[in-house]
MOPAC internal coordinates of N, CA, C and O (Angstrom, degrees):
PM7 1SCF
backbone

  N    0.0000 0     0.00 0     0.00 0    0    0    0
  C    1.4314 1     0.00 0     0.00 0    1    0    0
  C    1.5299 1   108.85 1     0.00 0    2    1    0
  O    1.2310 1   120.49 1   -32.81 1    3    2    1
  N    1.2808 1   116.68 1   147.19 1    3    2    1
  C    1.4404 1   122.53 1  -179.69 1    5    3    2
  C    1.5315 1   110.15 1   -51.09 1    6    5    3
  O    1.2310 1   120.87 1   -36.72 1    7    6    5
  N    1.3076 1   115.95 1   143.28 1    7    6    5
  C    1.4781 1   119.44 1  -178.01 1    9    7    6
  C    1.5308 1   112.96 1   -59.08 1   10    9    7
  O    1.2310 1   119.81 1   156.61 1   11   10    9
  N    1.3136 1   117.96 1   -23.39 1   11   10    9
  C    1.4550 1   118.56 1   176.03 1   13   11   10
  C    1.5006 1   112.25 1   -69.38 1   14   13   11
  O    1.2310 1   119.97 1   166.38 1   15   14   13
  N    1.3116 1   117.67 1   -13.62 1   15   14   13
  C    1.4704 1   120.97 1  -176.05 1   17   15   14
  C    1.5313 1   112.51 1  -115.79 1   18   17   15
  O    1.2310 1   120.34 1  -150.68 1   19   18   17
  N    1.3321 1   116.95 1    29.32 1   19   18   17
  C    1.4726 1   120.62 1   177.95 1   21   19   18
  C    1.5107 1   112.02 1   -62.33 1   22   21   19
  O    1.2310 1   120.92 1   155.45 1   23   22   21
  N    1.3065 1   115.84 1   -24.55 1   23   22   21
  C    1.4748 1   119.13 1  -178.81 1   25   23   22
  C    1.5431 1   113.82 1   -79.07 1   26   25   23
  O    1.2310 1   120.23 1   166.61 1   27   26   25
  N    1.3457 1   117.16 1   -13.39 1   27   26   25
  C    1.4804 1   119.25 1  -176.33 1   29   27   26
  C    1.5390 1   110.94 1   -60.94 1   30   29   27
  O    1.2310 1   118.02 1   133.32 1   31   30   29
  N    1.2952 1   121.38 1   -46.68 1   31   30   29
  C    1.4831 1   118.28 1   179.18 1   33   31   30
  C    1.5187 1   112.65 1   -60.45 1   34   33   31
  O    1.2310 1   118.97 1   145.21 1   35   34   33
  N    1.3340 1   119.57 1   -34.79 1   35   34   33
  C    1.4422 1   121.28 1   175.76 1   37   35   34
  C    1.5084 1   110.76 1   -67.79 1   38   37   35
  O    1.2310 1   120.19 1   142.11 1   39   38   37
  N    1.3245 1   117.24 1   -37.89 1   39   38   37
  C    1.4625 1   120.75 1   176.95 1   41   39   38
  C    1.5112 1   111.45 1   -63.85 1   42   41   39
  O    1.2310 1   120.71 1   133.15 1   43   42   41
  N    1.3222 1   116.25 1   -46.85 1   43   42   41
  C    1.4522 1   119.81 1   179.35 1   45   43   42
  C    1.5300 1   112.30 1   -57.40 1   46   45   43
  O    1.2310 1   121.07 1   134.67 1   47   46   45
  N    1.3070 1   115.56 1   -45.33 1   47   46   45
  C    1.4690 1   119.59 1   179.54 1   49   47   46
  C    1.5289 1   111.58 1   -59.84 1   50   49   47
  O    1.2310 1   120.46 1   133.94 1   51   50   49
  N    1.3252 1   116.73 1   -46.06 1   51   50   49
  C    1.4630 1   120.45 1   179.63 1   53   51   50
  C    1.5128 1   112.35 1   -65.82 1   54   53   51
  O    1.2310 1   119.32 1   135.80 1   55   54   53
  N    1.3158 1   118.91 1   -44.20 1   55   54   53
  C    1.4575 1   122.09 1  -176.47 1   57   55   54
  C    1.5208 1   110.42 1   -65.51 1   58   57   55
  O    1.2310 1   120.22 1   139.20 1   59   58   57
  N    1.3164 1   117.18 1   -40.80 1   59   58   57
  C    1.4921 1   119.67 1  -179.37 1   61   59   58
  C    1.5220 1   113.24 1   -60.95 1   62   61   59
  O    1.2310 1   120.65 1   161.32 1   63   62   61
  N    1.3271 1   116.35 1   -18.68 1   63   62   61
  C    1.4861 1   120.42 1   177.23 1   65   63   62
  C    1.5058 1   112.80 1   -86.96 1   66   65   63
  O    1.2310 1   118.83 1   170.80 1   67   66   65
  N    1.3038 1   119.84 1    -9.20 1   67   66   65
  C    1.4599 1   122.62 1  -176.46 1   69   67   66
  C    1.5175 1   111.46 1   -71.89 1   70   69   67
  O    1.2310 1   120.18 1   -40.93 1   71   70   69
  N    1.3308 1   117.27 1   139.07 1   71   70   69
  C    1.4669 1   118.91 1   171.94 1   73   71   70
  C    1.5518 1   109.42 1   -60.88 1   74   73   71
  O    1.2310 1   119.51 1   -44.57 1   75   74   73
  N    1.2505 1   118.55 1   135.43 1   75   74   73
  C    1.4665 1   122.38 1   178.98 1   77   75   74
  C    1.5103 1   114.21 1    92.28 1   78   77   75
  O    1.2310 1   119.91 1   169.09 1   79   78   77
  N    1.3512 1   117.78 1   -10.91 1   79   78   77
  C    1.4659 1   118.60 1   178.26 1   81   79   78
  C    1.5174 1   109.20 1   -82.85 1   82   81   79
  O    1.2310 1   120.56 1   -59.54 1   83   82   81
  N    1.2962 1   116.53 1   120.46 1   83   82   81
  C    1.4731 1   122.35 1   179.39 1   85   83   82
  C    1.4904 1   112.20 1   -92.73 1   86   85   83
  O    1.2310 1   120.71 1   147.63 1   87   86   85
  N    1.3422 1   116.25 1   -32.37 1   87   86   85
  C    1.4818 1   119.76 1   179.09 1   89   87   86
  C    1.5098 1   108.28 1  -165.51 1   90   89   87
  O    1.2310 1   121.71 1   -29.02 1   91   90   89
  N    1.3272 1   114.34 1   150.98 1   91   90   89
  C    1.4895 1   120.08 1   173.78 1   93   91   90
  C    1.5252 1   104.92 1  -152.41 1   94   93   91
  O    1.2310 1   121.17 1   -60.37 1   95   94   93
  N    1.3188 1   115.37 1   119.63 1   95   94   93
  C    1.4640 1   120.94 1  -177.67 1   97   95   94
  C    1.5203 1   109.69 1  -137.25 1   98   97   95
  O    1.2310 1   120.32 1   -34.74 1   99   98   97
  N    1.2978 1   117.00 1   145.26 1   99   98   97
  C    1.4589 1   122.21 1   176.26 1  101   99   98
  C    1.5278 1   108.81 1  -109.64 1  102  101   99
  O    1.2310 1   120.26 1   -45.73 1  103  102  101
  N    1.2984 1   117.10 1   134.27 1  103  102  101
  C    1.4474 1   123.66 1   176.75 1  105  103  102
  C    1.5301 1   108.09 1  -119.04 1  106  105  103
  O    1.2310 1   121.65 1   -40.43 1  107  106  105
  N    1.3243 1   114.44 1   139.57 1  107  106  105
  C    1.4646 1   120.23 1   179.44 1  109  107  106
  C    1.5223 1   106.73 1  -116.09 1  110  109  107
  O    1.2310 1   119.72 1   -43.13 1  111  110  109
  N    1.3197 1   118.14 1   136.87 1  111  110  109
  C    1.4525 1   123.04 1  -179.93 1  113  111  110
  C    1.5126 1   108.28 1   -68.20 1  114  113  111
  O    1.2310 1   120.88 1   -47.81 1  115  114  113
  N    1.3429 1   115.92 1   132.19 1  115  114  113
  C    1.4480 1   120.45 1   176.64 1  117  115  114
  C    1.5275 1   109.72 1   -64.92 1  118  117  115
  O    1.2310 1   121.12 1   -50.58 1  119  118  117
  N    1.3263 1   115.47 1   129.42 1  119  118  117
  C    1.4395 1   118.91 1   179.32 1  121  119  118
  C    1.5217 1   114.63 1    89.48 1  122  121  119
  O    1.2310 1   120.15 1   167.92 1  123  122  121
  N    1.3116 1   117.33 1   -12.08 1  123  122  121
  C    1.4771 1   119.03 1   177.72 1  125  123  122
  C    1.5314 1   108.84 1  -150.30 1  126  125  123
  O    1.2310 1   121.15 1   -90.06 1  127  126  125
  N    1.3173 1   115.40 1    89.94 1  127  126  125
  C    1.4712 1   120.09 1  -175.61 1  129  127  126
  C    1.5094 1   113.87 1   -72.50 1  130  129  127
  O    1.2310 1   120.48 1  -176.62 1  131  130  129
  N    1.3304 1   116.69 1     3.38 1  131  130  129
  C    1.4990 1   120.79 1   174.52 1  133  131  130
  C    1.5181 1   109.23 1   -82.93 1  134  133  131
  O    1.2310 1   119.08 1   163.49 1  135  134  133
  N    1.3298 1   119.36 1   -16.51 1  135  134  133
  C    1.4524 1   121.46 1  -178.39 1  137  135  134
  C    1.5101 1   108.14 1  -101.60 1  138  137  135
  O    1.2310 1   121.31 1   -61.13 1  139  138  137
  N    1.3260 1   115.10 1   118.87 1  139  138  137
  C    1.4500 1   122.16 1  -174.30 1  141  139  138
  C    1.5372 1   108.76 1  -131.06 1  142  141  139
  O    1.2310 1   120.42 1   -40.39 1  143  142  141
  N    1.3141 1   116.79 1   139.61 1  143  142  141
  C    1.4479 1   123.34 1   174.72 1  145  143  142
  C    1.5094 1   107.44 1  -117.01 1  146  145  143
  O    1.2310 1   119.37 1   -51.65 1  147  146  145
  N    1.3048 1   118.81 1   128.35 1  147  146  145
  C    1.4372 1   124.53 1   173.93 1  149  147  146
  C    1.5281 1   107.88 1  -104.56 1  150  149  147
  O    1.2310 1   120.16 1   -60.37 1  151  150  149
  N    1.2718 1   117.31 1   119.63 1  151  150  149
  C    1.4743 1   122.78 1  -179.24 1  153  151  150
  C    1.5215 1   108.14 1  -110.02 1  154  153  151
  O    1.2310 1   121.08 1   -61.22 1  155  154  153
  N    1.3335 1   115.53 1   118.78 1  155  154  153
  C    1.4616 1   121.49 1  -176.98 1  157  155  154
  C    1.5025 1   110.04 1  -123.35 1  158  157  155
  O    1.2310 1   120.41 1   -34.30 1  159  158  157
  N    1.3702 1   116.83 1   145.70 1  159  158  157
  C    1.4447 1   121.52 1   175.39 1  161  159  158
  C    1.5372 1   107.53 1  -132.04 1  162  161  159
  O    1.2310 1   121.79 1   -45.77 1  163  162  161
  N    1.3154 1   114.19 1   134.23 1  163  162  161
  C    1.4521 1   121.40 1   179.75 1  165  163  162
  C    1.5061 1   111.23 1  -133.54 1  166  165  163
  O    1.2310 1   120.09 1   -33.70 1  167  166  165
  N    1.3343 1   117.43 1   146.30 1  167  166  165
  C    1.4619 1   122.30 1   170.44 1  169  167  166
  C    1.5362 1   106.64 1  -150.90 1  170  169  167
  O    1.2310 1   119.61 1   -46.37 1  171  170  169
  N    1.2652 1   118.34 1   133.63 1  171  170  169
  C    1.4866 1   127.66 1    -2.66 1  173  171  170
  C    1.5235 1   110.20 1   -72.60 1  174  173  171
  O    1.2310 1   121.20 1    -4.17 1  175  174  173
  N    1.3219 1   115.30 1   175.83 1  175  174  173
  C    1.4561 1   120.56 1  -174.93 1  177  175  174
  C    1.5259 1   111.84 1   -60.75 1  178  177  175
  O    1.2310 1   120.12 1   154.28 1  179  178  177
  N    1.3044 1   117.37 1   -25.72 1  179  178  177
  C    1.4707 1   120.45 1   177.97 1  181  179  178
  C    1.5523 1   112.48 1   -65.72 1  182  181  179
  O    1.2310 1   120.69 1   160.25 1  183  182  181
  N    1.2926 1   116.28 1   -19.75 1  183  182  181
  C    1.4744 1   121.48 1   179.16 1  185  183  182
  C    1.5122 1   110.63 1   -64.27 1  186  185  183
  O    1.2310 1   119.41 1   148.97 1  187  186  185
  N    1.3410 1   118.73 1   -31.03 1  187  186  185
  C    1.4572 1   123.77 1   177.76 1  189  187  186
  C    1.5462 1   109.03 1   -65.68 1  190  189  187
  O    1.2310 1   120.61 1   135.58 1  191  190  189
  N    1.3031 1   116.44 1   -44.42 1  191  190  189
  C    1.4868 1   121.22 1   178.83 1  193  191  190
  C    1.5193 1   108.55 1   -64.18 1  194  193  191
  O    1.2310 1   119.19 1   138.94 1  195  194  193
  N    1.3191 1   119.14 1   -41.06 1  195  194  193
  C    1.4526 1   122.02 1   177.57 1  197  195  194
  C    1.5255 1   111.49 1   -63.99 1  198  197  195
  O    1.2310 1   120.73 1   140.71 1  199  198  197
  N    1.3228 1   116.21 1   -39.29 1  199  198  197
  C    1.4585 1   122.12 1   177.27 1  201  199  198
  C    1.5025 1   111.33 1   -55.86 1  202  201  199
  O    1.2310 1   120.76 1   136.02 1  203  202  201
  N    1.3295 1   116.15 1   -43.98 1  203  202  201
  C    1.4493 1   120.26 1  -177.40 1  205  203  202
  C    1.5141 1   113.84 1   -70.55 1  206  205  203
  O    1.2310 1   120.57 1   170.93 1  207  206  205
  N    1.3128 1   116.52 1    -9.07 1  207  206  205
  C    1.4920 1   121.04 1   178.53 1  209  207  206
  C    1.5410 1   112.57 1   -99.77 1  210  209  207
  O    1.2310 1   120.81 1   175.91 1  211  210  209
  N    1.3284 1   116.06 1    -4.09 1  211  210  209
  C    1.4703 1   119.16 1  -176.57 1  213  211  210
  C    1.5450 1   110.51 1   -72.93 1  214  213  211
  O    1.2310 1   121.72 1   -25.31 1  215  214  213
  N    1.3140 1   114.30 1   154.69 1  215  214  213
  C    1.4667 1   119.54 1   178.10 1  217  215  214
  C    1.5213 1   111.95 1   -63.96 1  218  217  215
  O    1.2310 1   119.72 1   142.75 1  219  218  217
  N    1.3455 1   118.14 1   -37.25 1  219  218  217
  C    1.4386 1   118.74 1   179.92 1  221  219  218
  C    1.5370 1   112.93 1   -69.80 1  222  221  219
  O    1.2310 1   119.79 1   147.90 1  223  222  221
  N    1.3353 1   118.01 1   -32.10 1  223  222  221
  C    1.4805 1   119.34 1   174.07 1  225  223  222
  C    1.5259 1   110.01 1   -64.33 1  226  225  223
  O    1.2310 1   121.37 1   130.85 1  227  226  225
  N    1.3308 1   114.98 1   -49.15 1  227  226  225
  C    1.4545 1   119.00 1  -177.16 1  229  227  226
  C    1.5252 1   111.36 1   -63.20 1  230  229  227
  O    1.2310 1   120.46 1   135.96 1  231  230  229
  N    1.3354 1   116.73 1   -44.04 1  231  230  229
  C    1.4605 1   120.86 1  -178.40 1  233  231  230
  C    1.5411 1   112.18 1   -72.77 1  234  233  231
  O    1.2310 1   120.57 1   121.24 1  235  234  233
  N    1.3389 1   116.52 1   -58.76 1  235  234  233
  C    1.4647 1   120.83 1  -173.28 1  237  235  234
  C    1.5286 1   113.00 1   -74.53 1  238  237  235
  O    1.2310 1   120.56 1   132.93 1  239  238  237
  N    1.2940 1   116.54 1   -47.07 1  239  238  237
  C    1.4990 1   117.63 1  -176.12 1  241  239  238
  C    1.5110 1   109.89 1   -79.96 1  242  241  239
  O    1.2310 1   119.12 1   119.71 1  243  242  241
  N    1.3012 1   119.29 1   -60.29 1  243  242  241
  C    1.4642 1   121.21 1  -174.68 1  245  243  242
  C    1.5308 1   111.97 1   -73.02 1  246  245  243
  O    1.2310 1   119.88 1   144.65 1  247  246  245
  N    1.3455 1   117.84 1   -35.35 1  247  246  245
  C    1.4380 1   120.02 1  -174.63 1  249  247  246
  C    1.5071 1   115.34 1   -88.22 1  250  249  247
  O    1.2310 1   120.32 1   149.26 1  251  250  249
  N    1.3285 1   116.99 1   -30.74 1  251  250  249
  C    1.4796 1   118.56 1  -174.37 1  253  251  250
  C    1.5271 1   114.69 1  -118.87 1  254  253  251
  O    1.2310 1   119.67 1   141.79 1  255  254  253
  N    1.3331 1   118.23 1   -38.21 1  255  254  253
  C    1.5006 1   118.95 1  -176.78 1  257  255  254
  C    1.5123 1   110.12 1   -85.14 1  258  257  255
  O    1.2310 1   118.16 1   126.73 1  259  258  257
  N    1.3122 1   121.11 1   -53.27 1  259  258  257
  C    1.4658 1   122.75 1  -173.82 1  261  259  258
  C    1.5280 1   112.98 1   -57.52 1  262  261  259
  O    1.2310 1   118.89 1   139.34 1  263  262  261
  N    1.3083 1   119.71 1   -40.66 1  263  262  261
  C    1.5074 1   118.17 1   178.68 1  265  263  262
  C    1.5067 1   114.15 1   -62.30 1  266  265  263
  O    1.2310 1   119.39 1   161.72 1  267  266  265
  N    1.3179 1   118.77 1   -18.28 1  267  266  265
  C    1.4860 1   120.97 1  -178.86 1  269  267  266
  C    1.5179 1   112.48 1   -97.15 1  270  269  267
  O    1.2310 1   119.32 1   176.62 1  271  270  269
  N    1.2851 1   118.90 1    -3.38 1  271  270  269
  C    1.4429 1   121.13 1  -175.30 1  273  271  270
  C    1.5126 1   113.00 1   -79.44 1  274  273  271
  O    1.2310 1   120.49 1   -35.07 1  275  274  273
  N    1.3519 1   116.67 1   144.93 1  275  274  273
  C    1.4467 1   120.83 1   171.98 1  277  275  274
  C    1.5231 1   108.94 1   -79.82 1  278  277  275
  O    1.2310 1   120.41 1   146.69 1  279  278  277
  N    1.3462 1   116.82 1   -33.31 1  279  278  277
  C    1.4587 1   121.72 1   177.05 1  281  279  278
  C    1.5076 1   107.16 1  -155.60 1  282  281  279
  O    1.2310 1   121.76 1   -18.64 1  283  282  281
  N    1.3253 1   114.24 1   161.36 1  283  282  281
  C    1.4815 1   120.97 1   178.81 1  285  283  282
  C    1.4955 1   109.92 1  -145.23 1  286  285  283
  O    1.2310 1   120.24 1   -50.66 1  287  286  285
  N    1.3150 1   117.14 1   129.34 1  287  286  285
  C    1.4728 1   121.98 1   175.05 1  289  287  286
  C    1.5201 1   107.63 1  -122.44 1  290  289  287
  O    1.2310 1   120.53 1   -52.29 1  291  290  289
  N    1.2953 1   116.59 1   127.71 1  291  290  289
  C    1.4489 1   121.87 1   176.65 1  293  291  290
  C    1.5269 1   107.11 1  -115.20 1  294  293  291
  O    1.2310 1   120.63 1   -57.24 1  295  294  293
  N    1.3324 1   116.40 1   122.76 1  295  294  293
  C    1.4405 1   122.14 1   179.34 1  297  295  294
  C    1.5348 1   107.47 1  -123.53 1  298  297  295
  O    1.2310 1   119.54 1   -49.34 1  299  298  297
  N    1.3054 1   118.48 1   130.66 1  299  298  297
  C    1.4476 1   122.99 1  -179.65 1  301  299  298
  C    1.5107 1   108.97 1  -118.56 1  302  301  299
  O    1.2310 1   120.65 1   -51.41 1  303  302  301
  N    1.3099 1   116.36 1   128.59 1  303  302  301
  C    1.4781 1   123.45 1  -178.59 1  305  303  302
  C    1.4952 1   109.03 1  -123.15 1  306  305  303
  O    1.2310 1   120.97 1   -25.50 1  307  306  305
  N    1.3197 1   115.74 1   154.50 1  307  306  305
  C    1.4377 1   123.33 1   174.53 1  309  307  306
  C    1.5205 1   107.16 1  -118.10 1  310  309  307
  O    1.2310 1   121.24 1   -33.39 1  311  310  309
  N    1.3285 1   115.24 1   146.61 1  311  310  309
  C    1.4662 1   119.64 1  -179.25 1  313  311  310
  C    1.5551 1   108.08 1   -90.52 1  314  313  311
  O    1.2310 1   120.87 1   -52.97 1  315  314  313
  N    1.2950 1   115.95 1   127.03 1  315  314  313
  C    1.4590 1   121.07 1   175.06 1  317  315  314
  C    1.5061 1   109.02 1   -69.79 1  318  317  315
  O    1.2310 1   121.19 1   -48.43 1  319  318  317
  N    1.3180 1   115.33 1   131.57 1  319  318  317
  C    1.4818 1   118.49 1   179.81 1  321  319  318
  C    1.4509 1   114.26 1  -101.94 1  322  321  319
  O    1.2310 1   120.10 1   180.00 1  323  322  321

């Protein structure tokens, strides 16, 4: 993974330990390791809000990853039951 994203494996490890996290995976675009997609699943939906309050989210995502991004898109979906 691009050196700008050395923190991603640490983030994945921490997030997978959170209550309510069902899955967290990072995908890198073939041919361009600067483009990364993080796919996260939480249940119940309140677990996502709790995730955003964790120390590792604030430190790794907001403090280390986001400042290095050229762009960031956050999309939130709900599963129809």
